[in-house]
N, C-alpha and C positions, 0 to 999 in steps of 0.2 A: 445479534446477540447483544452487542454493546449498545445499540440504539434502544432496544427494548428495555435494557437495564436502566439507562438513564431516564427514559420517559416514565418508567415505573416510579421513580422518585421525584417526578414533576419537573424534570429538566427538558426543555424543548431542544430539538436538534435541527441545526441549519446545515446547508451545503455551502461549499465554496471556499471558506476561509482556510488557509491564508492566501490561496492563489487568487481569490477574487474578493472584492469589497463586500462586506455584509451589509444588509439593510440596517437603518437605525433601530436600536434595541432599547426597550424600556426596562428590561430585566435580564439577568445573565442566561445565556443560551450556549449550547455546545455545538462544536463542529468537529467532525471526525475525518481523519485522513489515514489511509492504509499505507503504512510506510514500508513494511516488508512482510511477506507471508511465504511459508513453505510448509513442507510436510511435517515439520516438527515445531515450528515456532510462528506465531502471528504477532506482529507488533503494530499498534495503533498510536497515533498522536491525536489526543483529544484536547481541543482548546475550549475553555470556558471564557466567553466574551461578554462584556457588559459595560454600562456606563459608569459603574461605581466599583472601585478597586476592592473594597472590603466585601461587597456582595459577591464578586467573582471569586475571591479567595475562599469564602464560606462555601459557595456552591461547588468549587473544585474539590474540596474535602468530601462533600456528600457524593460527588460523582465518583471519586476514587473508591470510596467505601462501596458504592454499588457495584463497581467493576471488580473489586476484590471478592465480592460475593459470587462472581462468576469465574472465579479462580484466576484472575489476572494479577500479576505483579505490577504495582503502580508506583510511579515516582512523580510527585507534584513539584513543579518548578515555581520560581518566584514570579509574582505578578509584574507584567510589563505594560506599557502604554504603546498602542499602535497608532502612530499618527496618520496612516493612510485611512484607517477606518474611524479614527477618533474614538476608539474604545480601549478599555483595559482587557488584558487576556492573561489567563493562567494556563499553561501547558501541562497536560498529564501524559506521561509516557506509559502506556499499558502493554504488557507482554503476556502472552499466553504461551506456555511451553508445550502444551498439548497440541496435536494437529487439529486445525479447523477446516482442512481441505478434504473434500469428499471425492473429487474427480478432476483429472486432467485430460484435455482433448487437444489433439493436433488436427486443425480443421474439424472434420466431423468424426474423426477416429479417436476412440478412447485410448490413452496410454495405459495399458492394462497393468504393466509390471513396474510402474513408477514407485520408487522408495524414497527419493528426495527431490524437492523442487525449491528453487529460490529465484526471486526476481529483485534486482537491486537497481535503484534509479540513480543516475548522475546527470549533472547538467553542465554543459559547456557554454560559457557566456563570453560574447565578444563585446569589448567595450572601446569607446573612443573618447579622447579628451578634447574638449573644445579649447582651442588656443586662446580665444578672446576671453572667455569667462573662467577658464581653468577647471570647469566642471566636467565630470566623467558621466557618460550615459551609455546605457546598454543598446547596442544596435542589432544584436542577434542573440538568441538563447535557444540552444538545442537540447532537447530531452533524450536521453539514452537509457534504454532498459537492457541490462545484461541478465540473461535467463539461463539457469542451469537445470537440467533434468537428468536424474540418474535412475537407471532401471536394472533390476535383477532378472535377466532373461534365462529361462531354462534352455538346456542344451538343444532341445528339439525345436526351439523357435527359429523361424526363418528371419534372417536379418535383411531388411529391405534396403535398397540403395537410396541414399538421400539425394534429392535433386536440388537444383539451384533456385528453384522458384520460391517466392515468399509463401508464408503460411500464417495462419492465425492460431494462437495458443489460447485456450479457454480454461480457466481455473474455477471450478464450482465449489463454493463454500456453503456453510449452513444456511445463510440467508442472503448471500450476495454472490455475484459472478464477476471475476475479473477477465478482461479480454485484452490481449496483446496482439494488435494487428501488425501486418507487414514485418514478420520475423524472418531472419535468415540464419541458417546454421553457420557458426564460425568454426567449430571443431567437434569431432566425434571420436571417441576412444573406446576400445573393447578390451577387456581384461578377463581372462579365464579364472574362475574360482571354483570352490567345491560345490556351489549351488547352480553353476551354469556360466553365464557370461554377464559381467558387469559392464553396462554400457553408460558412458557419460557423454552428454551432449550439451554444448554451449551455443546459445542463440543470442541475437541481438536485434533490438527494434529501436528505430528512430522516431517512432510514432507515440503520441500520448496514450497511456493506458485508459481503457474504458471500464468503469465500475457501474454495475447495474444491481440495484437492490430490490429484493422481493416486495418489500412494503413501500418502496420509493420514499423512505423517511430520511436517508442520509445520502 
């Protein structure tokens, strides 16, 4: 949805930034990163990158207006220069309060009674300091995804016993799919309420998330 909205107003969309270096650009282009998504909220970071600061700022305002037409709340940040890419960039924080999630799957099984889902990324960075130069460099960076799934189970539902094997969690959205490989359950709780059983499960993955887009544009 975000990709189509930007392309409709003439803004090309790239992949990779800020994790990877963008190719040389002659005009402002957008790069989209999914920062958080659950059953109630989707949050994207949209970077408008280009060789000229003023053009990036103007394009960012156009992009924000296009995303607002798609019911997103947008905050446009100040223009920055990225020395790694040699480009100026303006970050737009775009938030949808409505759910954009259509389906959750654990391996090949649909999580039928899911009511809430969240996936939050953290990074653990190991750094060392060179005694001769005094410079600090990163020697190891670990990506950690903490995933929470909540389900409202009817009383008649059979509760399966969770194993210790790893599993893949797939989240299908309107026009893209998130894949979290090598997940392991950390905790599972059950709470009885008037509608049945409320099950809350927490998983963790130390593997990079995979995002597949229908149109392969972002």
